[in-house]
C-alpha positions as CSV (number, residue, x, y, z in Angstrom):
1,M,0.0,-0.1,0.1
2,N,1.0,3.7,-0.8
3,N,-0.3,6.9,-1.1
4,I,-2.6,5.7,-3.9
5,G,-4.2,3.2,-1.7
6,F,-4.0,-0.5,-2.6
7,R,-2.6,-0.9,-6.3
8,R,-5.1,-1.7,-8.4
9,T,-5.2,-5.6,-9.8
10,H,-8.3,-5.0,-11.7
11,M,-10.8,-2.5,-13.3
12,C,-14.3,-2.4,-11.6
13,A,-16.4,-3.7,-14.8
14,E,-13.5,-6.2,-15.6
15,L,-14.7,-8.4,-13.0
16,N,-16.8,-11.6,-13.7
17,E,-17.7,-14.8,-12.4
18,A,-14.2,-16.3,-13.4
19,N,-12.7,-14.2,-10.7
20,A,-14.7,-15.7,-8.0
21,G,-12.5,-16.4,-5.0
22,E,-9.7,-14.0,-6.0
23,L,-8.5,-11.3,-3.7
24,V,-8.5,-7.9,-5.7
25,N,-7.8,-4.4,-5.4
26,L,-10.0,-1.8,-6.8
27,S,-10.2,2.1,-6.8
28,G,-12.8,4.3,-7.9
29,W,-15.7,6.6,-6.8
30,V,-18.6,5.8,-4.7
31,Q,-21.8,5.8,-6.8
32,R,-24.2,5.2,-4.2
33,T,-24.6,3.2,-0.6
34,R,-27.1,1.3,1.0
35,N,-26.9,0.7,4.9
36,L,-28.9,-2.2,6.1
37,G,-27.3,-2.2,9.5
38,S,-25.1,-4.9,9.8
39,I,-24.4,-5.1,5.9
40,I,-23.4,-1.9,3.7
41,F,-23.7,-2.1,-0.1
42,V,-21.8,0.3,-2.1
43,W,-21.6,0.8,-5.9
44,L,-17.9,1.5,-6.8
45,R,-17.3,3.1,-10.2
46,D,-14.4,3.7,-12.5
47,R,-14.0,4.3,-16.2
48,T,-15.1,0.7,-17.0
49,G,-18.3,0.8,-14.9
50,L,-19.6,-0.3,-11.7
51,V,-19.2,-3.3,-9.2
52,Q,-21.0,-3.8,-6.1
53,L,-18.9,-3.9,-2.9
54,V,-20.1,-5.3,0.4
55,F,-19.1,-4.3,4.0
56,D,-20.0,-7.0,6.1
57,E,-19.4,-6.7,9.8
58,K,-18.5,-10.1,10.2
59,D,-15.8,-10.0,7.4
60,C,-14.1,-6.7,8.1
61,D,-12.6,-5.0,11.1
62,K,-14.5,-2.3,12.8
63,E,-12.4,0.5,11.3
64,T,-13.1,-0.8,8.0
65,F,-16.9,-0.8,8.6
66,A,-17.0,2.3,10.1
67,L,-15.3,3.7,6.9
68,G,-18.1,2.1,4.9
69,E,-20.8,3.7,7.1
70,S,-18.9,7.1,6.5
71,L,-19.2,6.8,2.6
72,R,-21.1,9.3,0.4
73,G,-21.5,9.8,-3.2
74,E,-18.4,10.6,-5.0
75,Y,-16.1,9.8,-2.3
76,V,-12.6,8.6,-3.7
77,L,-12.1,4.9,-2.4
78,S,-9.5,2.2,-2.6
79,V,-10.6,-1.3,-1.4
80,Q,-9.0,-4.9,-0.9
81,G,-11.7,-7.7,-1.0
82,K,-12.7,-11.1,-2.1
83,V,-14.8,-11.8,-5.1
84,S,-18.1,-13.8,-4.5
85,L,-20.6,-15.2,-6.6
86,R,-24.1,-13.5,-5.9
87,D,-27.0,-15.7,-5.1
88,E,-29.2,-16.2,-8.2
89,A,-32.0,-14.3,-6.4
90,A,-29.8,-11.3,-5.9
91,V,-28.3,-11.4,-9.7
92,N,-28.5,-7.8,-11.3
93,E,-28.9,-8.1,-14.9
94,K,-28.6,-4.3,-15.4
95,L,-25.0,-4.4,-14.4
96,K,-22.2,-5.7,-16.5
97,T,-20.8,-7.2,-13.0
98,G,-24.1,-8.2,-11.7
99,R,-23.4,-11.8,-10.9
100,I,-20.6,-11.2,-8.7
101,E,-19.7,-8.7,-5.8
102,V,-16.6,-7.8,-3.7
103,F,-16.6,-8.5,0.0
104,V,-14.5,-5.8,1.3
105,R,-11.5,-6.9,3.8
106,K,-9.7,-3.6,3.9
107,A,-10.5,-0.1,2.7
108,I,-8.8,3.4,2.4
109,L,-10.7,6.7,2.0
110,L,-8.5,8.6,-0.6
111,N,-10.8,11.8,-0.7
112,K,-13.9,13.1,0.4
113,A,-16.5,14.9,-1.8
114,E,-19.1,17.7,-1.6
115,T,-22.4,16.8,-2.7
116,P,-22.2,17.2,-6.7
117,P,-24.4,20.0,-8.2
118,I,-25.2,17.5,-10.9
119,Y,-26.2,13.8,-11.0
120,I,-23.4,11.5,-12.0
121,D,-25.5,9.0,-13.9
122,D,-27.2,8.7,-17.2
123,D,-30.8,8.4,-15.6
124,H,-31.2,12.2,-15.4
125,P,-31.5,13.3,-19.1
126,D,-33.3,16.5,-18.3
127,E,-30.5,17.8,-16.4
128,S,-29.8,21.4,-17.3
129,E,-27.0,21.7,-19.7
130,T,-26.0,25.1,-18.6
131,V,-25.1,23.4,-15.2
132,R,-23.5,20.4,-16.8
133,M,-21.2,22.7,-18.7
134,K,-20.6,24.7,-15.7
135,Y,-19.2,21.4,-13.9
136,R,-18.1,19.6,-17.2
137,Y,-15.5,17.9,-15.2
138,L,-18.0,16.0,-13.2
139,D,-20.4,15.6,-16.2
140,I,-17.5,13.6,-18.0
141,R,-17.7,11.1,-15.2
142,R,-21.1,9.9,-16.6
143,P,-20.8,6.5,-18.4
144,S,-22.3,8.0,-21.6
145,V,-19.8,10.7,-21.9
146,Q,-16.8,8.6,-21.1
147,R,-18.2,6.0,-23.7
148,T,-18.4,8.7,-26.4
149,L,-14.7,10.0,-25.8
150,R,-13.6,6.4,-25.8
151,M,-15.2,5.8,-29.0
152,R,-14.0,9.4,-30.5
153,H,-10.3,8.0,-29.5
154,K,-11.1,4.8,-31.3
155,I,-12.4,6.5,-34.5
156,L,-8.9,8.7,-34.6
157,Q,-6.9,5.5,-33.8
158,T,-8.6,3.5,-36.5
159,L,-8.3,6.5,-39.0
160,R,-4.7,6.7,-38.4
161,N,-3.9,3.3,-38.9
162,Y,-5.7,3.3,-42.2
163,M,-4.0,6.2,-43.5
164,D,-0.6,4.8,-42.5
165,G,-1.5,1.5,-44.4
166,Q,-2.0,3.8,-47.5
167,E,1.5,5.5,-47.0
168,F,0.1,8.8,-46.0
169,V,2.5,10.8,-43.8
170,E,1.1,12.8,-40.7
171,V,2.4,16.3,-40.7
172,E,1.5,19.0,-38.1
173,T,1.0,22.5,-39.6
174,P,1.3,25.9,-37.5
175,I,-1.4,27.2,-35.4
176,L,-0.3,30.7,-35.4
177,T,-0.6,31.5,-39.0
178,K,-1.3,34.4,-41.6
179,S,-5.1,36.0,-41.7
180,T,-6.5,35.1,-45.2
181,P,-10.2,35.4,-46.4
182,E,-11.5,31.8,-46.1
183,G,-15.0,32.4,-45.7
184,A,-15.4,33.0,-42.1
185,R,-14.0,35.5,-39.6
186,D,-10.4,34.6,-38.2
187,F,-9.4,34.5,-34.6
188,L,-6.8,37.1,-34.2
189,V,-3.5,37.0,-32.0
190,P,-1.5,40.0,-31.3
191,S,2.2,39.7,-31.6
192,R,4.1,41.3,-28.7
193,L,7.4,41.5,-30.5
194,H,6.1,43.0,-33.6
195,H,3.6,45.8,-32.4
196,G,0.4,46.1,-34.5
197,T,0.8,42.9,-36.3
198,F,-1.3,40.0,-35.8
199,Y,-1.2,36.0,-36.2
200,A,-4.4,34.3,-37.1
201,L,-5.6,31.1,-35.7
202,P,-6.1,28.5,-38.7
203,Q,-9.9,28.0,-40.2
204,S,-8.1,25.1,-41.8
205,P,-4.7,23.9,-42.9
206,Q,-5.6,24.7,-46.6
207,I,-2.7,26.6,-47.6
208,Y,-0.1,24.6,-45.7
209,K,-1.1,21.4,-47.2
210,Q,-1.0,22.9,-50.7
211,L,2.2,23.7,-50.0
212,L,3.3,20.2,-48.6
213,M,1.9,19.1,-52.1
214,L,4.1,21.5,-53.9
215,A,7.1,20.4,-51.5
216,G,6.9,16.8,-52.9
217,L,5.3,15.2,-50.0
218,D,2.7,13.4,-52.2
219,K,0.4,12.2,-49.3
220,Y,-0.3,14.2,-46.1
221,Y,-2.9,13.8,-43.3
222,Q,-3.3,15.6,-39.9
223,V,-5.8,15.6,-37.1
224,A,-6.2,19.3,-37.3
225,R,-7.5,21.8,-34.9
226,C,-9.6,24.4,-36.7
227,F,-10.9,27.8,-35.6
228,R,-13.7,30.3,-37.0
229,D,-14.9,33.3,-35.2
230,E,-18.5,32.6,-36.5
231,D,-22.0,33.9,-34.9
232,G,-23.3,31.1,-32.7
233,R,-25.4,28.3,-34.2
234,A,-27.2,25.1,-32.7
235,D,-24.4,22.6,-33.6
236,R,-21.3,24.9,-34.5
237,Q,-18.1,25.2,-32.2
238,P,-15.7,27.9,-32.6
239,E,-13.1,25.4,-32.4
240,F,-13.3,22.0,-34.0
241,T,-11.5,19.0,-35.2
242,Q,-11.0,17.8,-38.8
243,F,-9.1,14.8,-40.3
244,D,-7.2,16.5,-43.1
245,M,-5.7,15.0,-46.1
246,E,-4.2,16.0,-49.6
247,M,-2.8,13.9,-52.4
248,S,-0.9,14.9,-55.7
249,F,-1.2,13.6,-59.3
250,I,-4.9,12.7,-58.7
251,D,-8.4,13.3,-59.9
252,P,-11.6,13.3,-57.7
253,E,-12.0,9.7,-57.8
254,D,-8.8,8.9,-56.3
255,I,-9.4,11.0,-53.3
256,Q,-13.0,9.8,-53.0
257,T,-11.8,6.1,-52.9
258,V,-9.4,6.8,-50.3
259,V,-12.3,8.5,-48.2
260,E,-14.6,5.8,-48.9
261,G,-12.0,3.3,-47.6
262,A,-11.6,5.1,-44.3
263,Y,-15.0,5.2,-43.7
264,A,-15.6,1.6,-44.5
265,H,-12.7,0.7,-42.3
266,V,-14.1,2.8,-39.4
267,F,-17.7,1.4,-39.8
268,K,-16.5,-2.4,-40.1
269,E,-14.0,-2.0,-37.1
270,L,-16.2,0.1,-34.7
271,M,-19.7,-0.6,-35.8
272,G,-19.5,-4.1,-37.5
273,V,-21.3,-2.5,-40.4
274,E,-20.1,-3.4,-44.1
275,L,-20.6,-0.3,-46.2
276,S,-21.4,-1.0,-49.8
277,L,-18.8,0.6,-52.1
278,P,-18.3,2.8,-54.4
279,L,-20.8,5.3,-52.7
280,R,-23.4,6.7,-54.8
281,R,-22.8,10.0,-56.4
282,I,-25.2,12.9,-57.1
283,T,-24.4,16.4,-58.7
284,W,-25.1,19.5,-56.5
285,R,-27.8,20.5,-59.1
286,D,-29.6,17.3,-59.1
287,S,-29.4,17.3,-55.0
288,M,-31.2,20.6,-54.8
289,A,-33.7,19.7,-57.5
290,R,-34.6,16.5,-55.6
291,Y,-34.0,17.2,-52.2
292,G,-33.8,21.0,-51.7
293,S,-30.6,20.5,-49.9
294,D,-26.9,20.1,-50.5
295,K,-26.7,17.7,-47.8
296,P,-29.7,15.4,-48.6
297,D,-31.3,13.1,-46.2
298,T,-31.9,10.2,-48.4
299,R,-33.2,7.5,-45.7
300,F,-36.7,8.4,-47.2
301,G,-38.3,9.4,-50.2
302,M,-40.7,12.1,-50.7
303,E,-38.7,13.6,-53.5
304,I,-39.3,17.2,-54.7
305,Q,-40.8,17.5,-58.3
306,D,-40.7,20.8,-60.5
307,V,-44.5,21.1,-61.5
308,S,-44.0,24.6,-63.5
309,E,-45.1,23.2,-66.5
310,V,-48.0,21.0,-65.1
311,V,-49.7,24.3,-63.6
312,A,-48.8,26.5,-66.5
313,G,-52.2,28.3,-67.4
314,C,-53.9,26.9,-64.2
315,G,-55.5,30.3,-63.8
316,F,-54.3,30.4,-59.9
317,R,-52.9,33.7,-59.6
318,V,-50.1,33.1,-57.3
319,F,-48.8,30.4,-59.8
320,E,-49.2,32.4,-62.8
321,E,-47.3,35.5,-61.6
322,A,-44.5,33.3,-60.4
323,L,-44.2,31.9,-63.8
324,A,-44.4,35.2,-65.4
325,A,-41.6,36.3,-63.3
326,G,-39.1,33.3,-64.3
327,N,-39.8,31.6,-60.9
328,T,-39.9,28.0,-60.2
329,I,-43.2,26.0,-58.7
330,C,-42.0,22.9,-56.8
331,A,-44.0,20.1,-54.9
332,I,-43.9,17.1,-52.8
333,C,-46.4,14.5,-51.9
334,A,-46.3,13.3,-48.4
335,G,-47.7,9.7,-48.1
336,G,-50.0,9.3,-45.2
337,A,-50.2,12.8,-44.4
338,G,-53.6,13.3,-45.1
339,H,-54.6,13.0,-41.1
340,L,-52.9,16.6,-40.7
341,S,-55.5,18.8,-39.2
342,R,-56.0,22.4,-40.5
343,K,-54.1,23.8,-37.5
344,E,-51.2,21.6,-38.3
345,L,-51.2,22.5,-42.1
346,D,-51.1,26.2,-41.2
347,A,-48.1,25.7,-38.9
348,L,-46.5,24.0,-41.8
349,G,-47.1,27.3,-43.6
350,E,-45.7,29.2,-41.0
351,F,-42.5,27.1,-41.0
352,V,-41.5,27.4,-44.4
353,K,-42.0,31.3,-44.3
354,T,-38.9,31.3,-42.3
355,Y,-37.0,30.1,-45.2
356,H,-37.9,33.3,-47.1
357,V,-41.0,32.3,-49.2
358,K,-44.3,33.9,-49.1
359,G,-46.2,30.8,-48.5
360,L,-47.5,27.2,-48.8
361,A,-50.1,25.7,-51.0
362,W,-51.5,22.4,-49.6
363,A,-54.2,19.9,-50.7
364,V,-55.2,16.9,-48.9
365,V,-56.8,13.8,-50.8
366,N,-59.5,12.4,-48.2
367,E,-60.0,8.6,-47.9
368,D,-63.2,8.9,-50.0
369,G,-61.3,10.7,-52.8
370,T,-62.7,14.0,-52.0
371,L,-60.3,16.9,-51.5
372,R,-59.7,19.8,-49.1
373,S,-57.2,22.2,-50.2
374,S,-56.0,25.9,-49.7
375,F,-56.0,26.5,-53.4
376,A,-58.1,24.0,-55.3
377,K,-61.0,26.1,-56.1
378,A,-58.5,28.8,-57.9
379,M,-57.5,26.0,-60.3
380,Q,-58.8,25.9,-63.5
381,G,-60.2,22.9,-65.8
382,D,-58.4,19.8,-65.0
383,S,-55.2,21.4,-64.0
384,M,-55.7,20.3,-60.2
385,Q,-56.5,16.7,-61.2
386,R,-53.2,16.8,-63.6
387,L,-51.2,18.0,-60.5
388,L,-52.2,15.3,-58.2
389,E,-51.7,12.7,-61.0
390,T,-48.1,14.2,-61.8
391,L,-47.4,13.8,-57.8
392,S,-49.0,10.3,-57.7
393,A,-51.2,11.6,-54.9
394,K,-53.7,8.7,-53.5
395,P,-56.4,9.1,-50.8
396,G,-54.7,9.6,-47.5
397,D,-51.8,11.7,-49.0
398,A,-51.3,15.3,-49.0
399,V,-49.4,17.5,-51.3
400,F,-47.4,20.8,-50.9
401,V,-46.4,23.5,-53.5
402,I,-44.3,26.4,-53.3
403,A,-43.7,29.1,-56.1
404,D,-40.8,31.4,-55.7
405,K,-37.1,32.0,-57.0
406,K,-35.8,28.7,-58.0
407,Y,-33.3,27.9,-55.2
408,V,-35.2,29.8,-52.4
409,A,-38.4,27.4,-53.4
410,L,-36.4,24.5,-53.5
411,T,-34.5,25.0,-50.0
412,A,-37.7,25.9,-48.3
413,M,-39.2,22.9,-49.8
414,G,-36.3,20.7,-48.6
415,Q,-36.8,21.8,-45.0
416,L,-40.5,21.1,-45.4
417,R,-39.5,17.6,-46.5
418,L,-37.3,17.1,-43.6
419,R,-39.9,18.3,-41.1
420,L,-42.3,16.1,-42.7
421,G,-40.1,13.0,-42.6
422,K,-39.5,13.2,-38.9
423,Q,-43.2,14.2,-38.3
424,L,-44.5,11.2,-40.0
425,N,-41.7,9.0,-38.6
426,L,-40.2,8.1,-42.0
427,I,-36.7,8.1,-41.2
428,D,-35.0,4.9,-39.9
429,S,-32.4,6.1,-37.3
430,K,-30.4,3.0,-37.6
431,R,-29.7,3.3,-41.1
432,Y,-26.6,4.8,-42.4
433,D,-26.9,6.5,-45.9
434,L,-23.7,7.8,-47.2
435,L,-23.2,9.6,-50.8
436,W,-21.2,12.2,-52.5
437,V,-22.5,15.5,-53.6
438,T,-20.3,16.7,-56.5
439,E,-19.9,19.7,-58.9
440,F,-20.7,22.4,-56.7
441,P,-21.0,26.0,-58.2
442,L,-17.6,27.6,-57.8
443,L,-19.2,30.9,-56.8
444,E,-22.3,32.2,-54.9
445,W,-23.4,35.6,-55.3
446,S,-23.6,38.0,-52.2
447,D,-26.3,40.6,-52.2
448,E,-24.8,42.1,-48.9
449,E,-21.4,42.5,-50.4
450,N,-22.4,43.0,-54.0
451,R,-20.0,40.4,-55.3
452,F,-19.2,36.8,-55.8
453,L,-17.8,34.7,-53.0
454,A,-16.3,31.4,-53.2
455,M,-18.8,28.5,-52.3
456,H,-16.0,26.3,-50.8
457,H,-12.8,28.4,-50.6
458,P,-10.6,30.6,-53.2
459,F,-8.2,27.6,-54.2
460,T,-10.9,25.3,-55.5
461,N,-10.3,24.4,-59.2
462,V,-12.8,24.5,-62.0
463,M,-14.2,21.9,-64.2
464,E,-12.0,22.1,-67.5
465,E,-15.1,22.8,-69.9
466,D,-16.3,25.6,-67.7
467,I,-13.0,27.6,-67.5
468,P,-14.2,29.9,-70.6
469,L,-17.4,30.6,-68.3
470,M,-15.1,32.3,-65.8
471,D,-14.8,35.5,-68.4
472,T,-18.7,35.2,-69.7
473,D,-20.9,33.7,-67.0
474,P,-19.1,33.1,-63.6
475,G,-22.2,32.1,-61.8
476,A,-22.6,29.0,-63.9
477,V,-19.1,27.7,-63.5
478,R,-18.8,24.3,-61.7
479,A,-16.2,23.6,-59.1
480,K,-14.1,20.3,-58.9
481,A,-15.7,20.0,-55.3
482,Y,-17.4,17.2,-53.5
483,D,-18.7,16.8,-50.2
484,L,-19.4,13.5,-48.4
485,V,-23.1,13.4,-46.6
486,M,-24.4,10.8,-44.2
487,N,-28.2,10.9,-43.2
488,G,-28.4,14.5,-44.1
489,V,-25.4,15.8,-42.4
490,E,-22.2,17.1,-44.3
491,M,-19.3,14.7,-42.8
492,G,-16.6,16.5,-45.0
493,S,-15.7,18.6,-47.9
494,G,-13.0,18.6,-50.5
495,S,-11.9,19.6,-53.9
496,I,-9.0,19.8,-56.4
497,R,-7.0,22.7,-55.9
498,I,-5.9,25.1,-58.4
499,H,-2.2,24.5,-59.2
500,Q,-1.9,27.2,-62.1
501,S,-0.8,30.8,-61.3
502,D,-3.0,32.2,-64.2
503,V,-6.1,30.4,-63.1
504,Q,-5.7,31.2,-59.3
505,E,-5.2,34.9,-60.4
506,K,-8.4,34.9,-62.4
507,M,-10.2,33.4,-59.5
508,F,-9.0,36.1,-57.2
509,K,-10.2,38.7,-59.8
510,L,-13.7,37.0,-59.8
511,L,-13.7,37.3,-56.0
512,G,-13.0,41.1,-56.2
513,F,-9.2,41.1,-55.7
514,T,-6.8,43.3,-57.2
515,K,-3.7,41.8,-58.3
516,E,-1.9,43.9,-55.8
517,Q,-4.4,42.6,-53.1
518,A,-4.0,39.2,-54.1
519,W,-0.1,39.2,-53.9
520,D,-0.3,41.0,-50.9
521,Q,-2.5,38.5,-48.9
522,F,-1.4,35.3,-50.9
523,G,2.0,36.2,-52.4
524,F,3.8,33.3,-50.7
525,L,1.3,30.9,-52.4
526,L,1.3,32.4,-55.9
527,G,4.9,32.8,-55.8
528,A,5.6,29.1,-54.6
529,F,3.3,28.2,-57.7
530,Q,6.0,29.4,-60.1
531,Y,8.3,26.6,-58.9
532,G,6.4,23.6,-60.3
533,T,3.3,22.8,-58.6
534,P,1.7,19.3,-59.1
535,P,-2.1,18.8,-59.7
536,H,-3.4,17.9,-56.3
537,G,-6.5,17.9,-54.0
538,G,-7.9,16.9,-50.7
539,F,-10.5,16.3,-48.4
540,A,-11.2,17.2,-44.5
541,F,-13.3,14.7,-42.3
542,G,-15.4,16.4,-39.7
543,I,-14.5,14.3,-36.7
544,D,-16.9,16.0,-34.3
545,R,-20.0,15.3,-36.7
546,M,-18.5,11.7,-37.4
547,V,-18.4,10.8,-33.8
548,M,-21.9,12.4,-33.0
549,I,-23.4,10.3,-35.5
550,L,-21.7,6.9,-34.9
551,S,-22.1,7.4,-30.9
552,G,-26.0,8.3,-31.2
553,A,-25.2,11.7,-29.5
554,E,-27.5,14.7,-29.8
555,S,-25.3,17.5,-29.9
556,L,-21.7,18.3,-31.0
557,R,-21.2,19.4,-27.4
558,D,-21.8,15.8,-26.0
559,V,-18.6,14.6,-28.2
560,L,-16.2,17.3,-27.0
561,A,-14.3,16.9,-23.6
562,F,-14.7,20.6,-22.9
563,P,-17.1,22.2,-25.3
564,K,-18.4,25.8,-25.5
565,I,-22.0,26.9,-25.4
566,Q,-23.8,28.7,-28.3
567,N,-22.6,32.0,-27.8
568,G,-18.8,30.6,-27.8
569,A,-18.4,30.9,-24.2
570,C,-17.0,28.1,-21.9
571,L,-19.0,28.1,-18.5
572,M,-16.5,26.1,-16.8
573,M,-13.2,28.2,-17.5
574,E,-15.3,31.3,-17.6
575,T,-14.0,32.4,-20.9
576,P,-13.5,34.8,-22.8
577,S,-12.5,36.9,-19.9
578,A,-10.7,40.2,-19.3
579,V,-6.8,40.3,-18.9
580,Q,-4.7,42.3,-16.8
581,P,-3.9,45.8,-17.9
582,E,-0.2,45.3,-17.9
583,Q,-0.7,42.4,-20.8
584,L,-2.5,44.8,-23.0
585,E,0.2,47.4,-22.3
586,Q,2.8,44.7,-23.3
587,L,1.0,44.3,-26.6
588,K,0.3,47.9,-27.2
589,I,-3.3,47.4,-27.2
590,R,-6.1,49.4,-25.8
591,C,-9.9,48.3,-25.4
592,V,-12.3,50.8,-26.5
593,E,-16.2,50.5,-25.8
């Protein structure tokens, strides 16, 4: 024995019937106690799980028994005892160790504990998340959190082993780097040695991994910490982890093959699931047209249809005006949704308005074949019947129609499709649907900034046949970009990179950079391109999202050891926080309100 108590011979939940009769040393936290007078039952917990201890007045000395009487929740305890089989009537099938118990011979109290402000178990799911995040070091003691963190470790270990087998080299890139426009705001770090200048925390290792390809490394990967100073969203973190990779002398299919292999390896090793490869591919335009999303959930049907031609000349003013303005009319048929009440249908109408459309037209085919609808009376001739036939609507179904600008209408309809899929219980939560979305637009127009922005980032290459469109119709240019989607969640993103200086400069020009501005911010990259850059491309896995889906967690915060809440604050560390005036003086920084 020493100052750590009895040196452990076993972990708590490793014990089983085969250990009966053995003298074992265990250490952990007291989960709960039950005092029956001459016998005290204690559940001891460590990271493997629980085991029941028995303090029996007949088997241990008075000092040890008195210690057993004093135990409270979360006391830290070390014990030495004998493993015994439980009587059949006392077996606890809910515990992994429920067929045995340990009769304590000796015990040492290593530390007392105050009453915890949260429950250290998984039986209180309604526990306030704010309190849990404040006391995250206690929250991590819960078995579900520990299981998730162990799964995260195993996923990363499995990915590393796979990439090593594919002859990739792990390289760490700098955290203190240069501020470059990559789509989100940078976190800035002031320099003490160079007053008035700043480092930026990397939004991704994008430029470094391109330089590694130029340097001839050929195959690179990294478990990379990334930072983006974005406004708070439900499942976004200001710092996150991506599994980053880059390859030279390749096309998109080469990269996709490696990524698919990595995912298949993780699924087989950790989930016991065989993925069918190669994964399905769908273009961005097709994905938007059919699902109203660039990250479609394909676990259920209810695909969107363009019914513009079907309703042309129908006489309904809303549809006629939309078509005259060059807009799109799209629709879905929700099978089995005919039971929805008027109140529920109106709620769906209010829901789609949050996606910037003016409203929602609906029609329900009753079981007797009659119709109740928000717009049928305004439809002339057989136009309503043609619409129902086009959508294959049958008794008990409901159809929904949106008329607006093409991608506004499709996006709103895509969100309605997802809501109905959940509301009608159409989604199989145990199913994993993975697919590639390809050929994204190179650019997207920003009304706010009155210019084009890169849909992915400024280094994304162009489909060869679309290069002439960069001068004549930039909005129609397709990128050599691809996203991996699983169950409606973007799991990662990648692209073939621009490796020619002239194409890169043309891209910067489309984004509104002058030649001087481009060289000022990216001169190191443009200059490097002059020394023989190989064709290259890559991909970045979203590790946090991968762990969230595979572990069944409900939030990204559940898969991080020390997450931040929605406004970017850490309740446990109370950050961000003020610093001492002397620190600001050293940096020559003054705070103004």
